[in-house]
N, C-alpha and C positions, 0 to 999 in steps of 0.2 A: 611771210607765211610761217606759222609755227611748225614745229616738228610734228605735232599731232595732225595738223592740217595736211602736211606733206604725206604722212603715212596714209591718211584717209584717201587722199587723192590717188596715191599709188595703188592702194587696194581696189579702188573703183576702176582704175585703168586696167589693172590685171584682170579683174572680173570681166570687163568688156572684151578684152582680147581672148580670154578663155571662152567666152560665149561665141566669139568669131571662130575660134579653133574648132569648137564642137560642130559648127555648121559646115566645115570643109571636110573632104574625105580624110579618113584616118591616115592614109599613106602620105598626105601632104602636111599633116600637123606638126611633125618634128621640124620640118623646114620653116614653117610659119613661126613656131615658138623660138627657133634659133634666130630668126630675123628680128623678132621683137626684142629678144634678149641682147642682141648685138647693138640695137639702137640705144637700149638702156646703158650698155657698157660705154658706148661712145659719149653719151650724155654725162656719165659719171666721170670720165676723164676730163671732159670740158669743165666740169664743176669741181675739179681739184683732187679727185682720187688718183692714187698711183695706178700704174698698169696692173700690178698684182691685185690691188683692191678692186679695180674695175673688172678684172677677170673673175674674181670670186663673186662679185655682184652679179655678173652675167650668169654664172652657174646657178646662183640662187634664184634668179628670175626663171631660168629654164625649169628648175625643180618645182618652184611654186606654180608656174603655169601648167606644167604637166599634171601636177597633183590636183589643181583646181579643175582642169578639164576632166580628169577622171571622176572627181566628185560630181560635177555637173552632169556628166553623161550617165553615171551610175544612178543618180537620183532622178533621172528622167527629164532633166532640164534640156531645153532646146531640142526637144524631140528625141532625146537619148533614152536610156533605160534598157537598151538592148545589148549592152556591152557583154 
Protein backbone atom coordinates (compact mmCIF):
# COMPACT_ATOMS: atom_id res chain seq x y z
CA UNK A 1 0.00 0.00 0.00
CA UNK A 2 1.39 3.40 -0.96
CA UNK A 3 1.79 6.30 1.46
CA UNK A 4 -1.06 8.11 -0.25
CA UNK A 5 -3.34 5.08 0.09
CA UNK A 6 -2.45 4.80 3.79
CA UNK A 7 -3.22 8.48 4.33
CA UNK A 8 -6.58 8.15 2.59
CA UNK A 9 -7.40 5.08 4.62
CA UNK A 10 -6.46 6.87 7.86
CA UNK A 11 -8.57 9.90 6.97
CA UNK A 12 -11.53 7.68 6.16
CA UNK A 13 -11.18 5.83 9.46
CA UNK A 14 -10.82 9.08 11.41
CA UNK A 15 -13.99 10.40 9.76
CA UNK A 16 -15.87 7.23 10.64
CA UNK A 17 -14.79 7.46 14.29
CA UNK A 18 -15.61 11.17 14.40
CA UNK A 19 -19.12 10.39 13.17
CA UNK A 20 -19.41 7.74 15.90
CA UNK A 21 -18.23 10.26 18.49
CA UNK A 22 -20.86 12.78 17.37
CA UNK A 23 -23.53 10.15 18.00
CA UNK A 24 -22.54 9.55 21.63
CA UNK A 25 -23.20 11.93 24.53
CA UNK A 26 -20.73 14.82 24.77
CA UNK A 27 -19.57 13.74 28.21
CA UNK A 28 -18.45 10.37 26.79
CA UNK A 29 -16.62 11.72 23.75
CA UNK A 30 -13.26 12.46 25.36
CA UNK A 31 -13.03 8.88 26.64
CA UNK A 32 -14.03 7.49 23.23
CA UNK A 33 -11.45 9.65 21.46
CA UNK A 34 -8.76 8.67 23.97
CA UNK A 35 -9.55 4.99 23.42
CA UNK A 36 -9.31 5.32 19.65
CA UNK A 37 -6.03 7.24 19.93
CA UNK A 38 -4.59 4.62 22.29
CA UNK A 39 -5.31 1.92 19.72
CA UNK A 40 -3.49 3.94 17.06
CA UNK A 41 -0.57 4.45 19.45
CA UNK A 42 -0.29 0.72 20.11
CA UNK A 43 -0.40 0.01 16.38
CA UNK A 44 2.30 2.62 15.80
CA UNK A 45 4.61 0.90 18.31
CA UNK A 46 3.97 -2.48 16.68
CA UNK A 47 4.85 -0.92 13.33
CA UNK A 48 8.22 0.38 14.48
CA UNK A 49 7.69 3.84 15.95
CA UNK A 50 9.52 4.65 19.16
CA UNK A 51 7.53 5.20 22.35
CA UNK A 52 8.00 8.98 22.04
CA UNK A 53 6.93 8.98 18.38
CA UNK A 54 3.90 6.82 19.20
CA UNK A 55 2.93 9.14 22.05
CA UNK A 56 3.15 12.14 19.71
CA UNK A 57 1.08 10.21 17.16
CA UNK A 58 -1.56 9.49 19.82
CA UNK A 59 -1.77 13.18 20.71
CA UNK A 60 -2.17 14.05 17.03
CA UNK A 61 -5.02 11.58 16.71
CA UNK A 62 -6.73 13.09 19.77
CA UNK A 63 -6.38 16.59 18.30
CA UNK A 64 -7.54 15.56 14.82
CA UNK A 65 -10.54 13.63 16.07
CA UNK A 66 -11.64 16.35 18.46
CA UNK A 67 -11.35 18.97 15.72
CA UNK A 68 -13.20 16.78 13.22
CA UNK A 69 -15.99 16.13 15.73
CA UNK A 70 -16.31 19.89 16.26
CA UNK A 71 -16.50 20.52 12.51
CA UNK A 72 -19.08 17.79 11.96
CA UNK A 73 -21.22 18.92 14.85
CA UNK A 74 -20.99 22.60 13.98
CA UNK A 75 -21.89 21.93 10.36
CA UNK A 76 -24.96 19.97 11.40
CA UNK A 77 -23.63 16.54 10.44
CA UNK A 78 -25.02 13.52 12.27
CA UNK A 79 -27.83 15.59 13.70
CA UNK A 80 -25.49 18.22 15.12
CA UNK A 81 -25.58 21.93 14.54
CA UNK A 82 -26.79 22.78 18.00
CA UNK A 83 -23.34 23.18 19.54
